[in-house]
C-alpha positions, 0 to 999 in steps of 0.5 A, a space after each residue: 871937513 865933514 863928508 857923508 858917504 852913502 854905500 851899497 848897490 841893490 843891497 848892503 846899504 850903509 852910511 858913514 860920516 868922515 871928518 877930516 879924513 877919519 871915519 867917525 861913525 858907520 852903520 849898515 841899514 840892515 842893523 837898524 831895519 832888521 832885514 839881513 843884507 838890506 833886502 826889503 828895506 824902505 830905502 827912502 826911510 834911510 834909518 842909517 842916515 838918521 842914526 849917523 846924524 843923531 849919534 854924532 849930534 851933527 846937523 845936515 847943514 854942517 855937512 860939506 859933501 854928500 857922496 856915493 857910488 853910481 850903482 846905489 839905488 837912488 832912493 837911498 839918498 833921496 833923504 838929501 834931495 839935490 845935495 849929492 856932490 858926486 857919484 863915483 864909479 862903483 869899483 873905484 869906491 871899493 878900491 878906495 875903501 881898502 887903500 885909504 885905510 890900509 896904511 900902505 903908501 904904494 900898493 896894488 888894489 884888486 877889486 872882484 865882485 858880482 858886477 859894478 858900474 855900467 861901462 862902455 867898451 868893445 862889448 857896448 854897454 857892459 859891467 865891470 867885474 874885475 878892476 886892477 888899480 894902483 894906489 900911490 900916496 893918496 891917489 888911485 889909478 885904474 890899470 886895467 879891468 875886466 867886463 861882462 855883458 848880460 841883461 841890464 835891469 834897473 841900472 844893474 847887469 844881471 847874470 853877467 859873463 866874465 864875473 868870478 863873483 856871479 859864477 860863485 853865487 850862481 853855483 851857491 844858489 844851485 846847490 841850495 846855499 841860500 837864505 830868505 831875505 827881508 824881501 821874502 825872496 831867496 838869495 844866494 849865500 856865498 859864505 855857505 858855499 865856501 863852508 860846504 866846499 871843504 867836504 868835497 873834492 874838485 873832481 869837476 875842475 877839468 869840465 868847468 875849465 872848458 868854459 873858462 879862459 884867462 889871458 893877460 888879466 882878462 877872464 872869460 867865463 861862459 856862465 850859461 854853459 856852466 849853469 847847464 853843465 851843473 844842472 846836468 850833473 845834478 840831474 844825473 847824480 845817484 848821490 846828491 849830497 856827495 855831488 853837491 859837496 864836490 861841485 862846491 869844492 870845484 867852484 871854490 878851487 876855480 875861484 881860488 885859481 882865478 883870484 891868484 891869476 888876477 893877483 899875479 897879473 896885478 903884481 906884474 903890472 905894478 911890481 908892488 909888494 903890497 896888495 889891497 883887496 875889496 869887493 864881495 869876493 874879498 870875503 872869501 878867506 880861502 882865496 885871500 890865503 892863497 894870495 899870500 901863499 902863492 903870489 909874490 905879494 908880501 903884505 895884504 890888507 883886506 877891507 873888513 867891509 869888502 861887500 858893498 857896504 864898504 863903498 860908503 867909506 870908499 866914497 867919503 874918503 875919496 872926496 876927502 883926499 881929492 880936496 886934501 893933499 895929506 897923508 892917510 890915516 891907517 885903520 885902527 879897528 872897524 868898531 865904527 858903530 855908536 858906543 852905548 853907555 851904561 846909562 843907555 844900557 840900563 834903560 833898556 834892561 829896565 824895560 825887560 825887568 819882568 823877563 831878566 835879572 841883571 847886576 853890575 860887574 867889577 870885572 866881567 872879563 874874568 867871569 866871562 872866561 870862567 863861564 866859557 870854561 864851564 861850557 856856558 854860551 855867553 853873548 858879549 856886547 861892548 863898545 861900538 858895533 863892527 862895520 862889516 859882516 864879521 863879529 870881532 869881539 864887540 857883538 859876539 857869542 863866545 863859547 869853549 873851543 875845547 869842547 868837541 860837542 860845542 859846534 853842535 850845541 851852538 847850532 842846536 840851541 842858538 844859531 840853527 845853522 847848517 852843520 857844514 859851516 865852521 865857527 871861528 877861533 879868536 886867538 891872542 896874537 902872540 900865540 897865533 903861530 903856535 896854533 895856526 900856520 899864519 903867514 900874516 896876522 889878520 884882526 878881521 877874520 878874512 884869512 883862513 890858514 891851516 891849523 897846526 896838526 898837533 893842536 887840532 885836538 885841543 880846539 876841535 870846535 873851531 877847526 873845520 873838517 879840512 883842518 883850516 880855521 877862519 882865524 881872528 888875531 886879537 891884540 890888546 890895542 885892537 880890542 882890549 876888553 875882548 883880549 882880556 876875556 881870551 887872556 883870562 880863559 888862557 889862565 884857566 885852560 892853558 888855551 889862548 883861544 875862544 870860539 867867536 861867532 856873530 851875535 845874532 840868530 838865523 835870518 837876523 842881522 847882527 845886534 846893534 842896540 842894547 834893545 836888540 841884544 836883549 831881544 836876541 838873548 831872550 829869543 835864543 838859548 844863550 846862557 848869559 849876556 855881558 853888556 857894558 858893565 852888566 851881567 844879564 840872565 833870564 828869570 
């Protein structure tokens, strides 16, 4: 059985192919249209759908079902005309994206985002903002939900009340944590706010809490009152930067407290030892860490594409398990992009012969580790691309975590990011507890533990100002080549960690094709590019 899933809402568009319950390929539109988060994409063009069919040699006539979620802009599946089989509830597809690949037979599922499907409830027409589910065997049941109202525009509730996701993104935008999208509009960047929060103190927490209530799983957030309060604080401050840091810390603390309360409530109504997390708030690694630390849940699975892109997989797997009463297939990794071979890589290299040198390598991992040890910045491009916003060793920029100046070097030469944003450590899984206060391993960089104090001085480039780190645990089975790079670096340095950041430059999506990788390499001050079996350097 072959199923095409379309994902997204008004952003984070994606397409996947699921065959007999297994994700064969998945790609985000942004990677092909070169417009971050998909803002400004020509939706009817749907490059991702063409990519999925072409890269798998699949004909449209071979597809049994086309599915999506009911929040997705309908222009995005115009390419299949009237063939759409089903539009699922938005939060349900988030829940499915986590549950069906978690490996859990019984689990609580928590979905928190900005807003989901339009629903009818006591408020009239409103939007789901938090959904509490339970997954058992291969079925998902809604246990409870929170809704919020606001202006409905083009099928989306704008500025909804009672939304943890909107609360956080609103604060992000008010504090300047934002970026220009492909549509030439300013969009909030919640990840930037999380980074900034570590520099402040939650001194406004009591004031914020005047506008927030939580009881029996229900969250009430007076969003307009919070907005007015923040405006007043910013207008009256004599120290703008310190105030912004403290507001960021307050927003992060409020988010963490609410997420933990939601998780506690979900535990009480499910009594499961397992929890799955999806929805955009699931990308907040600090909040995820709090769930592990402060609730009764013992095991956690966070969808690597917790943003709206993941709903394509959620919709496709939902349809498969509706039609097939069989056991689920646990996610091995999220390298769902097409794996370009050396011949395709060489063709791209040949087109840039006037700008680059390249040669074939027998053991790229050893040389990569040596160059990292020498404080070179390398791009590491291997296999299929990661599905989701984190680079996990197939589309990565790697550097020396031991160099205290490396964060500034990367920002000044390659990434051009705000100085308050941390870089991530990728660690050999068998050494993770020597370096980090790990409760559970996480291959997908979605938990943020404390760094063990005695090792902070060894890896200063990947430890945030508050002593935390967005850790990626790497095993031989998860990513053999990337593991080998870290292992070789360990042999040279006695440090089982490398700095890992996404292979892109500011304002651009992560590289997808060999052509993208070469362009990014040439447009930045990266020293070397490892691509397949090739080493590339500039003329």
